[in-house]
LUMGUNU-937435 format. One record per atom (N, C-alpha, C): x, y, z. Coordinates in steps of 0.001 Angstrom, whole numbers, plus 500000, padded with zeros to 6 digits. Each point is the difference from the previous one (the first is absolute). Layout:
<atoms>
XYZ ...
</atoms>
This chain:
<atoms>
415102631552132717 500956501104499974 501617499427501036 500701500091499911 500941499904500499 500941500617500736 501187499558501162 499925501394500186 501489500717499608 500881499605498701 500410500362499470 498817501989499008 498604498642499694 499894501080499068 498977501930501140 500192499287500813 499628500942501412 500025501686500222 501889498827500348 501187501838499994 500393499828498452 499391499833499441 500455500621498799 499074501413499523 499111499713500319 498289500887499867 500256501207501612 500735499159500594 500047500659501024 500861501329499711 501128499559499555 501718500351499214 498946501593499025 499319499703499131 499447501048499368 499219500613500395 499003499506501095 499135500887500938 501472501756500333 500365498447500914 500884501658500335 500967501156499239 500438499130498514 500076500565499470 499006501389498935 499051499638499903 499040500282500304 499780501194500778 499866499701501240 500373501293501326 500586501276499794 501640498590499952 501138500909499485 500086501409499362 498908499631498566 500018500449498681 498752501754500241 499227499694500611 499228500496500895 500759500597500784 499982500204501394 501209500640501130 500814500893499127 501180499409499444 500132500961499453 500136501427498840 498233499078499462 499995501672499039 498973500427500808 499866500207501404 499183501061500391 501130500632501083 500984499510499786 501269500225501197 499944501293498926 500771499448498884 500076501080498874 498933501524500297 499243499321499681 498327501392500473 500314500839500031 499782498984501433 500206501543501038 501520500434500146 501321499821499711 501571500885499819 499046500705498799 499944500027499277 498865500699498542 499565501956501541 498614498767500336 499639501254500725 500852500638500725 500153499377500562 501554501067501243 500759500402498695 500326499699499882 501007501350498904 499289500843499392 498819499265499330 499051501930499328 499331500931501567 499953499497500955 499677500276501075 501296501074500631 501431499217500439 500519500980499607 501178500494498936 499653500348499069 500355501098498659 499085500658499966 498169500406500653 499831500350500262 499630501287500943 500986499308500812 500046500998501509 501094500971499645 501369498605499129 500894501517499691 499797501043499177 499580500065499315 498903501045498538 499502500667501402 498934499128500345 499196501431500650 501146500719501347 500756499574500452 501817500743501014 500071501141498539 500233499363499394 500595501194498793 499441501269499561 498810500259500434 498855500719499744 499397499282498580 499426498716499768 500124499016498525 498509499392500760 498848499936498994 498823499139500262 500170498948499216 499967498426500697 499701499130498573 498896499644499779 499898499255498275 498715499540500074 500515498408499674 499457498400500076 500154499478499714 498249499707499604 500397498928498551 498822499616499246 500512498940498594 499135498888500400 499857499046499280 499788500145498474 500431499779499219 500458500015498318 498646500018499515 498163499189500941 499139499898499857 499428501391500318 500149500768501295 499288500526500336 500467501994498796 501095499563499292 500658500826499367 498825499708498746 499652498814499923 499152499952498366 499028500967500119 499015499563501735 498824499795500123 500174501803500203 501127501142500541 500038501166499351 499976500543498775 500627499621499016 500193500103498633 498715499664499339 499090498526500944 498736499731498844 499331501306500677 499536500842501744 499540500757500237 500124501067498971 500717500110499803 500669501741499158 499039499696498413 499687498474499768 499609500472498598 500679499163499430 500751499473499892 501534499357499583 499308497933500295 500481499301498448 500213498758500155 500273499374500030 500459498900500870 501574498976500162 499547499158499650 501141499046499485 500095498938500225 500832499525500626 499456499065499795 500922498665501057 499898499022500152 500712499476498925 499956499241498569 501140499698500322 501176499958500161 501452500099500322 500471499991501881 498691500302500317 500560500163501135 500200499110500861 500507498587500610 498545499075501264 500415500993500973 498419498737501094 499624500493500695 501149500463500826 501215499094500504 501106500151500945 500054501281500483 500653499874498102 500618501717499961 499385501380499665 498538499524500120 498961501183500312 500245500618501490 500268499132500365 499867500166502057 501382500409500473 500981500324498437 500909500382501004 500071501885500082 501204500403500452 499985501559500607 500447500729498850 499248501499500470 500195500977499051 500205500974501285 501709500430500322 500340501275500772 499652500712499395 499327501272501065 500173501248499207 499892500846501768 501041501086499344 500231501051501510 500154501600498685 500425500669500971 500180501364500127 501735499940499278 499897500843499426 501606499959499166 500969500588500959 501179499416500024 501165499986501745 500505501929499145 500286500362501499 500275500741499736 501736500685498867 500739498224500433 501173499944499501 499789500361498495 498965499620499433 500091499775499087 500246497764499084 499107499798499142 500230499108498690 501212500171499143 501143498630500484 501390500038498621 499656499839498433 500468500481499892 499309499219498434 501090499308499336 500401500250498856 501011498956499332 501317500633500389 500210501266500090 500479500595499944 500270500548502234 499822499674500194 500048500207501505 499954501868500402 499522500231499560 498951500717499694 499058500530500980 499584500357500858 498847500069500601 498605500597499282 498950499597500307 498691500278499152 499229500060500473 498872500981500485 498873500161501006 499132499922499080 498462499081500848 498832499250499919 498962500775501443 499221500770499431 498771499821501272 500198498265500432 499812499062499381 499546498676500503 500974498531498759 500455499562501377 500624499101498849 499112498275500230 500403498633499260 499673498912500086 500541498939499444 500406498523501081 500576499543499506 498882498212500519 500891498767499504 499497499612500052 500721498473500895 499152500102500645 500639499086502073 500648498882499958 499610499490498671 500473498621500110 501253500359499019 499827500876499454 502179499966499083 500456500883500306 499775501138501382 500619500699500080 501343500510499102 500691499238500431 501250500172498699 500018500250498800 498330499818499987 500014501233498477 499953501497500525 499684499826500755 500007502374499825 498774499878500535 500168501774500173 498711501040500243 500301500875498866 498288500165499418 500082501098498630 498934500878500784 500108501742499125 499351500858500049 499031499598499837 498937500659499979 498604499919500745 499494501525499090 499624500193498721 499544501462500215 501150500707498808 500317501485500193 500474500723499186 501095500188500801 501347500234499212 501447500412501203 499567500828500637 500246500453501590 500356501397499830 501619500850500712 499719501072499486 501202500949500066 499962499777501319 499590500025501181 500396500610501499 499865498582499875 501154499457501804 498941498138500594 498902501191500575 498852499055500404 498563499684500910 500220501094500371 499322500826500664 499658500551501372 499717498465500844 500538500087501905 499490499575500145 498520499757501122 499542499162500397 498467500224500195 500415500079502020 498537500400499868 499858500373501593 499516499049500522 499910499550501101 498675499147500297 499515500523500848 499035499799500154 498628500566501525 500816498960501155 500338499858500778 500350499215501291 498972499551500236 499834498427500379 498562499619500519 499516499648501703 499001501145500012 500138499952501815 498619498559500014 500329498706500949 498702499912501260 499173500556499877 498854499487500877 498962500096500110 499957499312501583 499307498032499733 500240499919500744 500276498135499439 500055499076501320 500541498422499641 498342499051499378 499726499700499111 498769499471499913 500484498392500259 500576498636499296 500474499424500303 501213499346499796 500765498868499809 500643499435500330 500229498639499359 501342499634499022 499371498569499608 501730499658500928 499555498139500161 501749499499501290 500364499753498710 499342499523498718 500940498609498830 498814500334498987 500192499253498961 499915499870498713 498712499712499925 499943498360500794 499019499721499628 498643500634500773 500134500725501298 499234501078500854 499217501041499080 501229500839498919 499430500474498620 499141498876499262 500451498807500384 498552499927498583 499036499499500526 500121499782501124 498619499590500250 498664500450500737 500457501591500432 499996501104501000 499947501374498634 500579500212499239 500518501264499134 498571500175499518 499397499439499232 499009500694499069 498812500234501417 499583499087501207 499019500707500352 500660501122501468 500538499858499954 501115501474500477 499674501223499288 500284499836498975 499917501682499517 498325500042499249 499353498921499821 498483500092499867 499363501387500690 500021499002501569 499578500607501452 500541501027500713 502238500486499716 500265501066500448 499376501216500421 499017500076498256 498785501351500706 501386501073499399 500806499968499382 500685501012499387 500384499814498277 499787500825499443 500430499634498625 501577499808499005 500628499152499220 500275499534499972 501787501050499609 499794501542499539 500670500457499319 500126500802501634 499572499881500790 500695499993501751 500984499402500398 500323499038499064 500378498371501354 501149499864499240 501236499881500990 500993499760499629 500768499102501061 499952498710499134 501626498539500705 500944500288499745 500792500104502252 501406499884499262 500683498898500731 500289498820499925 501032499202500475 501090500501501484 500437499175500655 500589500036500700 501230500726499632 500896500399499311 500837500948499384 499901501891499473 498800499873499406 498894501361499467 499901499898499441 499897499339499030 499472499566498558 498906500068499503 499550500496498962 498591500163499954 499591498446499550 499053498805499960 499247499240499029 498777499724499747 500006499820498784 498920500433499382 499499498270499590 500326499663498809 499997498590499537 500425499131500834 498697499055499925 500776498477500188 501324499178500309 500424500463498488 501343499447499857 500703500474501063 499857501379500702 501526501192501199 499425499420500803 497944499565500392 499784499182501795 501368498885499866 499985498671498736 500830499454500245 501004499305499838 501034501277499524 501105500040500127 500113500690501310 500058501015500736 499467500145501236 500684499216501359 499723498241499210 499680498845500691 501372499273499289 501363500795499510 500739500222499853 500927500648500490 500132500903499909 500347500861500029 499954500265502056 499454499312500452 499476499807501747 499504501435499846 498968501464498683 499445501160500598 498698499918501147 499274498973500592 498921499539501049 500396500684501295 498576500516500594 499108500307499249 499692501436498701 499126499330499929 499793501170498424 498475501085500933 499740500900500495 499656501064500829 499135500730499140 498919500273499452 498799500619499222 500000501303500586 499362500961499818 500165501273500523 498666501685498892 499243499942500828 498933500985498960 501339501101499893 499715500670498792 500983501232500075 499509501707500021 500126500716500289 500120501572500253 499960500391498702 498444500753500458 499259500958499036 499212499112499000 
</atoms>
C-alpha cells in the first residue's frame, strides 16, 4: 500500500466523520429548537407534545386501527408531529381569519406548511389553562455532565427511594429535563449541572 493510497483512505475517513458530526449537530440543533418551542408555548399558557410518526401510529393501533407502514420509510417514521394547545390568537385560515381549536398540530420537518386545527372548530378562543406551581421538597442528586448522567442515572434513580412521579430534573436555567436527548442538548446549551429533586406532595 503506497503513500497516496493511505492518504486517500484517511481523506475518505475524515469525510465520513465530518458527515457523521454534521448529522449529529443537526440533530442536536433540532432538539434545542424543539425544547425552546415547547418552553415558549408553555410560557404563553400552552402545553406542547412531540411524538414521532411511529408513536402516532402505535397510538392508533392501540385504539384498534390497522396501520399500513409500507409507504412510510423507517427514517420518516422518526419525524416529529408537534401537538399543542390552541393559541388564544387562533389559527389563520386561507382568508386570514382567525379560527379556534382546542389543539393544533404541525410537522416539525416542514414548519413552512403551517399547522392545522384538531377536532371541531371552536366559536371562542380556548380557555387559558391554570397550572399548579411546582414545590420542591429536597435535592436528591445532580449530574455535572452528559457522561455522568449516562453512567449513573439508572442506578441513582433506582436507589433514591422516591417514585419517579414525584421527581423532577431541572437544568441550570430551570428547564425541565426528562429524555436522554434533553440531557445531551444541555451540553450544547452549557446548562449543567442538572439537579434532580423530590417534589412536595
